[in-house]
N, C-alpha and C positions, 0 to 999 in steps of 0.2 A: 390796322389793329390799334385800338386805343390803349392808353396807358393803364386804364383799369383792367382791360383784358389781359395785358401783359402781366400785371400784378397777380391776377387770378390764376393765370397759367403757371406763373412762378410758384405760387402757393401750392397749387396742385402737384407740381413736380416735386416740391420739397416734401409734401406729405407722402408721396409715393416712395421717394428715396428713404425717408425716415422709416416707413413701414418695412421696406425691404431690408434696411440696416438692422431693424429690430429682429426680423426673421433670422438673418445671418448670425447676429450676435447671440441671440437666444439659443439657436441650434448648436452653434459651435462652442459657445462659452460653457453651456451646461455639461458638455462632455469633455472639456479640455483636460481635466485631471485624469479621467479614464483613458483618453487617447494617449496621453503622455505615458501612462503605465503600460499600455499596449505596445507602444513603440519601443519602450525599454525592454519588454519581454521578447521583442523580435531580434534583439541584439544578442546573438548566441554567445559572443565572446564575453558578455557580462553576466552570463547565467550563474546563479548561486549553486552551491554544493547541493547535490540531489537532482538537479536538472542537468548535471554533467558529472562525469566521474571525477571525484575529488582526488587531488594528489596527496600522498602520504605526508609530504613536508608541510602542507597547509594545516594539517591537524596535529602536528608535532610527533609523528611516528617516524622513528629512525632505528638504526641498528642498536642504538644505546637506550631506546625507550623500553620501559618495563611497565606493562599494563595489566590491570586486574580485570576480573569479569565485569565489574561495574563500569570500568573505563571503556571496555569493549562495547557494552550495551549502549552507553551514552554516545559513543562515536557513531554507532550504527543508526541510532534514532535521529541523529542530526544530519546524516549524510546519505542514507540509503535511498535509492530512487523509489522503492515501493512506498515508503512513508511519504515522500514528496508527492507522488501521484495521488495518494489518498488525501493529502492535505489540499491539493489543488481541486480535487473532485468536490471536497467540502466547500471550498470557496465558490465553485461554480454553482453548487446547490443553493448557497446563500443568496447569490444573485438571482436565482430563479424565484426565490421568495419575494425579492423586491419587484421582479417583473410581474408576478401574480398580484401583488398588492397594488400595483399601478392602476388596476381596473377600478379601484375605489376613488381615484382622483379624476377630475375632469381632464379631458384631452383638448388642448388648445392648438388650433392650426391656423397659420397665417399664410397668405398667398399674395403675390404681387406680380403683375405682368404688363407688358406693353407690346402690342402687335399692330401690324398694318395689313390691310387686305382690300381687294376690290369689292364692289357692291353691285355687280351685274345681276340682272333679273331676266326671266324668260320673256321674250317679245320685245325687249329693249335693246338698243344698240350697245354692243359691248364697248367697254372702256378700260384702259389700263390704269386709270386714276385710282390711287390707293388712299385710304383714310386710316388714321391711327385710332386705336382703341385701348383705353386704359382699364385696368382691372386690379382691384386690391380688396382683400377680404380677410376677416378674422372670424373664426368659428370656434364654438365650444360644444363638446359632447360630454354628457354626464349620465352614467348609469344610475337609475333609481332603484330598480329591484329586478332580480332574475330568479326568484324562487330558490335561493341558496346555492346557485351554481358557482358564483364567484367565491363565496366563503369556503365552499368545498374545495375549489381549486387552490385557494390560499392555504387551507389546512393540508392539502396534499403536498404542496411545495414545502411547507414547514416540516412535515413529517419526513419528507425526502431528505431535507437538510439534516434532520436528526439521525436518520439512517446513515447518511454520509459521515456524520461525526462519529458514529459507532464503527463505521468501516475504517475510519482513521485509527481508532483505538485497536481495531482488529489488525491492521497493518503493523502497528507498533508492537502488538502482542506477538504476532508471527515473526517479526524481525528480531525481537528480543529472544524468542525461543530458538531461532536459527543461530543466533550468536552464541547462546549458552551451549547448545549441542555441539557446535563447531569448536567452541573453546575447550570443552571437555574432550572432544575427539582429538584435538591437537595435544593436550596434556597427556592423554592416553598414548598417542603415537610417540611422544617424546620418551615416556617411561618404557614403552615396549622396545624402542630403539636402544635404550640403555641396557635392557635385559639382553637384547641380541648382541650388543657389543661385549657385554660381560661373558656371554656364551662363547663368542669367538675367542676371547682371551683365555677362557678355561680350556677350550679344545686345543688352542695353540700351545699352552703350557703342557697339556697332556701329550701332544705330539712330540714336543721337545723331550719330554721325559721318556717316552717310549723309544725314541731314536737313541737316547743315551743308554737305555737298558739293552737295546738290540746290539749296540756296538760292543758291549761286554758280554754278550751272549745270554743275557737274562730274559730276553724276549725274542719271539720269532718274528719273521718278516710279516706274517699276517697281522700282527698287532700294529705294526707301523702303517700298513695299508688301511687297516680299520680306522686308525686315528686320523689319517689323511682324509678319508671319506667323511668322517664325522666333522672335521674342520671345514671341508667343502660345503657340507649341508648347512653348517652354522653360518658360513659366509653368504650362502644363498638366502638364508632367512634374514640376514642383516640387510641385504639388498632390498628384500621385500619391505622390511621395516623402514628403510630410508625412503622408499617410494611412498609408503603409507604416510610418512611424516610430510613429504612434499605435497601430497594430495590434501592432507588435513590443513596445512598452512594455506593452500589455495582456497579451500572451502571457507576458512575463517576470514581471509581477505575479502572474499566475495560477500560474505554476510556483513562485513563492515562497510561495504560500498566502495571497495578498492579494486583496481585492476593492475596491481604491481605487488612486488614483494619487498616491503621496507626492512625486513629483518628484525623486527621488534622481538622482545622476549616476554614470556608470560609469568605473571605472579600467580602462583597457585591460589585459587579462590574456591571455596566450597559453599554450596547452598545450605541454608538452614532447613531443619525439619519443618514439614507442614502439618500442623495438628489436624485431627479430625478423621472420621471414618468415611466410607464411601457415601453414605447418606448425607453427612454434613457437607462434604466437599461438593456433592451434586447440588445441594441447596445454594451453596456459594456460587457455583457456576450458573445456575438459573438466574441468579440475581445480577451478576456482574460480567458474565462472558460477553465481550463486545459483539461478536458475530451473532449470538443469539438475540441480543438486544437490537441489533440492526435488522434482523429478520422480523422481529416483533414490530419494529417501526415500519417495515415494508408491508406488513399485514395491515397496519393502520392506514398506510398510503393507499393500499388497494381498497379499503373500506371507504375512504374519502373519494376515490375514483368512482365507486358505485353511487355515492351521493351526487357527484357532479353529473354522471350519466343520467340519473333519474331527473335531476333538475333541468337538464337540457330538453326534456319533454315539454316544458312549460314556456310561455312567452317571456320575453325580456321587455322591460320598460325603461325608457330613458328620455332625456330632454336634449334639445339642440337649440343653440342661439347663434346668430351671426350678424356681422356688420360688414357691409360691402360698399366700395366706391367704384362706380363704373361710368363709362362715357366715352364718346369719340373725340371729345374736346374738353378742355378745361373751362370752367370748374367742373369737377366730377360730381355725379349725383350719388348721394348716399342713401342706403336703405338698411333697415333693421329687419331681422327675421327671427322667428322662434317656432318651435314645434315640440310636441310630445310624440315620441316614437314608440312603437311596439312591433315586435317581430315574432311571428309564430309560424312554424312549419306545419301545414295541414297534412301533407302526405309526403313521405320521403322514401317509400319502398321498404319500410321496416328497418332502416339504417339505425335509428336511435334505440329501438328496442333490442336490436342485435348488439349494439354497443353496451347496453345494460347487462345482457347475458354474458358478454365477453368480460366485463369488469367483475361480474359475480364469479366467473370461473377463475379469474386471476386472484381474487380474494381467497377462494378456497385453496388454490395452489400455494399462495403465500402462507396460509395457515399450516398446510402440510409441510412446507419447508421448515417452519419453526419446530414442528414435531420431529422431523427427520434429524435436524441438527441437534436437538436435545438428546435424542437416542444415541447419536454418534459421540456426543460428549460423554454420555454414560459409559459407552464402550471404551472410549479413550481412557477415562478415569479407572475403569476396572482393570484394563491391561497395565496401566502405569502403576497402580497399587500392587498388582501381582508381581510386576518386574521389580518394584521397590522391595517387596518382601523377599523375593528370591535373591536379589543382590545383597540384602542384609544378611541372609543366612549364608550365602556364598562367602561373604567377607569373613564371617566368623569361622567358617570351615577352612577357607584358604589360609588363614593365619596359622592354623594347626598344621595344615599340609605343608606349608612353606618351612615351618620349623622341623617337621619330620623329614622332609626332603633334604634339608641342609645337613641334618644329623646323619642321614643315610649316605649322603655324598661324602661327608668327612670320613665315615667309616669305610666306605668303598675305596676311597682314595688311599687310605692307610693300608688296607688289605692288599690293594693292588701293588703298592710300593713294596710291601713285604712278600709279594709273590703268592698271596693266599687267595686271589680272585683273578678272574679273567678280564680282558679288556671290554668284553660284552657287558659284564656286570657293572663296570665303572661307567661305561657309556649310558647304560640304563639309568644309573643314579644321576648322572649329569643331566640327561634329558628330563627326568622327573623333577629335578630342582629348577631347571629353566621353565618348564611348563607350569609348575606351581607358582613361581613368581609372576609369570605372565597372566595366569588366571587371577591372581590377587589384584594385579593392576586393572584388569578388565572388570572385575567385580566392583572395585572402588569407583570407577568412573561410570559403570552401568548404574550404580546407585545414584550418582549425581545426575545422570541423564534422566532417570526415572523421576527425580524431584523436578527437573526442568519440564518434563512432560506434564506433571500434575499442575505446575504453575500455569502452563499454557492452557490446559484443559479448563481451569477455573477462571481464566482470564486475568491472571495476576501478571501485570507487565513488569 
C-alpha cells in the first residue's frame, strides 16, 4: 500500500468518524435539556407540591394558623393534585402542537456504518475471505403540499391545547368551589357544635335545678327522670355535632390537598352578593364558564379532524435529497440523489371514507356535549338562585323565631321556677330555642353555599 493510499484511507476514515460524530452530537445535543427535565421528573423524592401530598408545615399551616376563605382557595390552587394534573395535561397538549408543526420543517437523517461480509456466488468455490464495506449518507425529506392535511392537524393540536387550557381553568374552578363549600360546612359545623354545647349546659342546669326542687319536695321523681333523659338526648346530639365537625375538617383538608390535620383555625369570611338575574348570569356563564369553553374548543377540534380526514383522500407531494459515501475500500465513492415524491392510495377498502364518517359523528357528538353542558349550567343556576332566595327568606324568618324562642324560654323557665308550668313545657321551650338557633346557623351558611354555587356555575374562580 502506497503512502497516497494510506492518506486516502485515513481521510475516508476521518470523514466517516466525523459524520458519525455529527449524528451522535446532533441527536443527543438537541434533546439534552428535555432529557434532563425528564430525568428530574423521574426522581419522586424531588416532586413538587401537587405531584405529592404536601405537608401542612410546608405551607405554614399549624395549630396557631388563622386562615380566611381566600387563604384556603390560594393554598388549594397551589397544592391540589387535580390542578396539577390539569396543568400537566396542558403542557402535554402544547408539546403536541410542536410535534404537529414539525411536519412543516424538513426531516434530515444521517447514517453511517461499516460492515464486513463474504462475496460468494453460485457456481464459484466458497471462501471465508471477508471484505469491508463503508456506508455513510445524509438525507433530507420535505413535504411540499398535502391538500391541507397538515394544516388541519396543526389546527387540531392547537385547539386541543386551547381545550386543555380551559380544562385547567375548570379544575381551578372546581377546586375553588370545593374549598368554599368545605369552608362553609366547617364554619357551620363549628357553630352547630356551639349550639349543642349550649344545649347540654342548659339541660345540665335544668337537671341540677330539678334535683334541688325534688329534694325539698317541690318536684316529683318524674321531673328528675325527664330532665335526665333530656340531658342524655342533648349529649347524644353533642356527639353527633362533634363527629360532624371532624368530618367537615377532613373534607376541608382534602380540598386543600392535605392528608393530615394541622389544627388551624378559620377566620369567618363571607362571599359578596352576585348581581344579576338568571338571564344575566346565564349570559355570563356562556361567555366565561371554562368547561363550556373547553367543550366548544373540542367541537372545533372535531371540525379540524373532519378537515384532516377529508384531506387524507388526496395525494401528498414532497421532495427528497441525499448525499451518500459508499465503497468497499477507501477512498469512498460519493453520490447525490434527488426525487419528487407523491403518494396516493388508490383503494383501501373504504377505510378513509369511514374515517370521514367517524370524524363527522364525533363532531356532532361534540356539538351535542356543548348543548348538554349549557343546559346543565342553566339548571344549576336555577337551583342555586332558588336556594339563595330561600336561604335569604329563612334568614329573615329565623331571626324572628330565635328572638321569640328565647323569650318563650325565659318565660317558661320563670314559670317553672315558680311552679306554674310542667317540666314538659320547659323542655319544649328549650328544644324550640335550640332548634331555632340551629336553623339560623344553617340558613346563614346555606346562603353562602348558594353564592358559592352561583360562582361555580358562571365560572367565577
